[in-house]
N, C-alpha and C positions, 0 to 999 in steps of 0.2 A: 927628428921629432920623437919625444919620449913616449913610450907606450903607456897606455892607461892600464891600471891594475884591476883585475877581476878575480874575486875569490869564490870558488865553488865550495859549498859547505855540505858535507854528508858524513856525519860522524861514524855511522855504522853501515858497513857495506857487506852484504851477505850473498849477493849473486843473483838477485831477482830482476824483474823487469825495470825497476827504477834505476838500478845500477847500469843496466844496458843503455838506457836513455842518457844517463849522465856521461857515460863513456863516449857515446856518439856525439853529443852536443859539445862537450869540452874539447874533444879532438878537432872538431870543426872550428870552434871559436878561436883556438890558439893559433890558427893559420891566418888570422885576419888582423894583424898588427895590434893585438891585445896581449898584455902580460898576464897569463893565466896561472893562478895558484889553486890548489885543491887541498882542503883540510879534511882529514878523516882519521879516525882512530885505527882503522884497519888498512893494512898495506898489501894484502894478498893479491889485489887486482892491479897493483901498480904497473905491471908490465903491459896491461891493456891500454894504458894512457900514452898519448904522444909524449916523447921525451922532452918536448919544449915546455911541458906543464911542470911547475914546481910543486911536487907532492909533499905536503907537510903532515907528518904524523908524530906522535910522541916517541921519544927515544926508546922507552920501554913500554911495550904494550902486551896485553893479555886478552886474547879473543874471547875468553870465558867471562869477562866482565859484563855487567848489565848494560843495557843501552843507555840508561840514565847516567851511569858512570862515564861512558864514552861521550855523551853529550856534554857533561861538565868539563872534562879535560879538553875537548875540542872547542868549547866556547872560550876557554882561557887562551888557547892558541889563536882563535879568531880575534880576540881582543888585542893581543900583541901585534898581529899583522895589520889591523886597522890603524892602531896607534903609530906603528912604524911608518906607514905610508897610506895616504888617503886612497881608499879603494871602494869599488862597488861589490856588494855581496850578493851571491846567487845561492839561495838556500833550497836544498832538495829534501831536507829532513829537519826535525826539531824547529819548525818554522816560527812558532810563537816565541821561543827563547831567543832565536836569531833576531826577530823583529825588535824585541825589547833591547837587546844589546846594541843593535844598530841605531836605534833611536837615542839611546844614552850617549853613544859615541858620534852621533850626528853624521851618519853615512847612509848612502842610498842602499836599499835592499829590494831584490826581486825574490819572490818565493814561488815555488812550483808545488802545488798540491797534487798528491798522487793517487788518492783513493776517496771514494764517495763518503761524505759525512755520515751516511747511514751506518757506517762501520765504526766510527770513532767519536761520534757526538751523542752522548747518552743522557745527559742531565742538564737542567736549567743553568746551573753555575758554569759548567763547561761551555755551554752555548753562549753565555754572556762574555766569557773570557775570549773565546774565538772571535766573536762578533766585534769586540772592542779592538783587539790587536790586529786582526787581518786587515782592517781598513786603514791601518797605519803603515802598512807596507807600501812601497812605491809602485809595485806592479805584482799582480797575482796572475800566474799562468796555470791553466788547467788543460787537460788533454782530450776533452770531448764536449760536444754541445750540450748533452744531457747533464754532464758534470757541472758545466757553467750555470745552467738553469737552476740546478739544485743548490749549489753553493751560494749564488747571488741572492736567491730567494731566502735562504736560511740565515745568512749573515749580512745581508744588505751590502754586498760588495759589488765591484765592477771588474770581474775577471776577464782575461783574454784567452781565447782558445788557440792553442798550437798543438796540432796532432803529433803523436810520437813519430820521430823520423825513422823510416823503414828502409834499410839497405837490402832490397830484394836480391840483387845480384850476388852479394856476399853470402846470403843465406842459401841461395841455390847452389853456389860453388861449394860451400862447406858441406852441404847435404850429400854431395857426391863422394865424399871421402869413404873409403872402404873400412868397414868395421867387422870384427869377428863376433857377431851377435846372431845366434840362431834360435832365439826364443820365439820370434814371430814365424809362422808357417804359412805357406801358400793356401793351404786348405782350411785355415782358421780365420775368423773375423778378428782382426788385430786392432785393439783399442790402445790409446796412449793418453796419459795425463802428465803434464809437467807443471809442478806447483810446489810451493813451500808446504810442509806438513803442519798446518795451523788450522784452527777452527774456521777462519775466514774461507779457506779453500774447500771445506766440507768434503773430504775424501770418503767419508762413510756413506754418503749418498751414492757414490760410484761403486763402492765395495758391496753395498747391499743389493744394488741392481745386478752386478755381475754374479753375486751369490744366488740370486733368483733365476738368472739366465743360464747357469752352468749346465743344467740338465736339458735345456731347450736348444742351445746353440753350441757349436764348436768354437769357443771364444777364448781369447787371450788378452790380458791387460798388462801393460807396462806402466808403472808409476815411477816418475823420476822427480827427486826433490830432496829436501832436508828439513829438519825442524822438530819442534817439541812433541809432536804427535806421532813420531816415527814408531815408538814402542807400542802404542795403542793400535796402530795400523798393522804392525807385525803380529800382534796378538790376535786381531780379528782374522787375519789370513790363516793363522795356525789353527784357531778354534773351529773354523769353518772348512778346514782341509782344502784350502784354495792354492796351496803352494805350487801346484803343477800348472795352474792357469793364470796366476798373478805373480809378476816379478817386480820387486822393489829395488831400485838402484839410486845412488847418489846423483846429484846434479852433475852434468857433464859440461866441460868447457865448450864442446861442440855437440849440442843435442840433436842437430838437424838430420844426421844419417838415421837415427832412431825414429824420428818423426817421419822421414821419408818411407820407411819400411811399414808404417802403420796404414790402416784404412780410415779410422775415425779419430779425430782429436776431441776429447771431452773436457769441458770446463764446468766445475760444479760449485763455483764460488757463491758466497752469500752477498758479497759486495766487491767492487773493483773500482778502477779509474777508467783506463782504456787498456785492457789486457793485451800486452805485446804478443803473448803466445797465440792468440787468435789470428793476429796479422801474420805471424810466422807460419801457422798451419795453412792459411789461405795462400801464402806465397808458394808453398809446395803443393797447392791444389788438393789439400786434404779436406774431406767433409768434416764439418764442425757441428757438434751438439753442445750448447751452452745454456746455463741458467740465464734467465732474463733478469739478471741482478742489476742494481744500480752500481755503477754506470758503465756504459761502453759496449757490452755485447750486442744489445739491440741496435745500436748505431752502426757498429762494424758489419753486422749481418743483415742490415737493412730490413728490420722487422721480420726476419725469417726468410728473406729472398735468397740469401747466400749461405744459409745453414739453418739448423733447427734450434728454436728457443724453447726451453722448458721452464716450469715454475720452480722457484727455489725450494730445495729440500723435498722434492716430489719424486719418489722412486718410481711410481707408476708412469709418469711422463717420460722419464729417462728410459725405462724398459721399452715403452711403446716406440720411442724414436730409434732405438737401436734395432729393434725388430723391423721397423719400417725401412731402415737403410738396407737390411738384408734382403728385403723383398723388392726394393726400388733403387738399386745401385746406380743405374743409368741416370735417373732423375736427380738423385743426390749428387752425382759427379758433375752434372750440368750446373747445379747450384754452386758447387765449390769453384767451378771454372768462372762463373759470373763474379764470384767473390774475389777471385784472383785479378780479374780485369778491373775491379773497383778500387784497387790499392793505390792508384795514382795519387790520391789526395794525401797519402801518408809518405810521399816521396821524400827521401833523405835530404837532398839538397834544398828543396823547396821549404821544408819545415825548419831545417837548421838555419836557413837564411832569415826566417821569421824571428828566431831567437836572437840572431845577430842584430837585427834591426831594433829590437826592444832594448838590447844591451847598449847599443850605440846611442840611442836617444837619451838614456840615463847618463852615459859617459859625458855627453856634451853639457850636462848640468853640473858637473863637478869641476 
């Protein structure tokens, strides 16, 4: 029996949570009698994908190109693949462009929306475009209940919730790897943030809080990431003479040993989808302080039962929660442990199987 063809589409891969989910899902799907292809402009993560996956990239690529250039090139590659052999498309990025192309070429398409419309839907015209085209996909997948509610209400869609697949055992094992990193000390309160350096992640909320706390607490902060705001963050650290207590490093292939050494994981985003980093922090039983941004943190932390929620862009809230942890460590650690026990609904096999069920239903229709 000939395998059915499935094309994952993600033109720009930079190493964030979306990429992690794509890797986990694609590697699971390729083991179930489906011919899996993946189209991306970037090939630096190729070694993380199962070698049964046909990785399709341009022969000559330049990582410095804009995302829209990458979209354009990869849409051409996607057109060629669809014309060569009838296939289902699973888009993780550039969803509207992918939907238009698939409708023109009369093929089925699943899209996965990754972040709250609060962050990317700003005007009436854009709202109309998204509303018109999203409903023309064959399946919309989102990763939290609050995300579904927001998306369906805004665009009159009927999306399906599938939580991010979480491989707890892999995270725990990777966290045990020994690293030569002595920035965190036993007698300091060790904070960590792992996120792209973009306005969405609002690092300056965290930086301002630490700047105000530096004379009150013996505190250290590790920020791990990459992105356009890196020079601004470095400038803030230098101007406020925070070099000794704030350490900035690039994304690591294995961030978990660093996370394991911390006391508190802090997320300061203005909007999200379902942030993987919160799930990973709870997997290592770390106390979490997160903005109550749309969407995901409130759902993961069960309205504050498994960690602390603060208002978006509110320095006072963040300072109070950090100080509260210092005074109530045992209570906070119990919250984190309850969060760890709640992670069953994000189980890797359970959620990857849900993706497989959606894909197989569409495959039967072609």
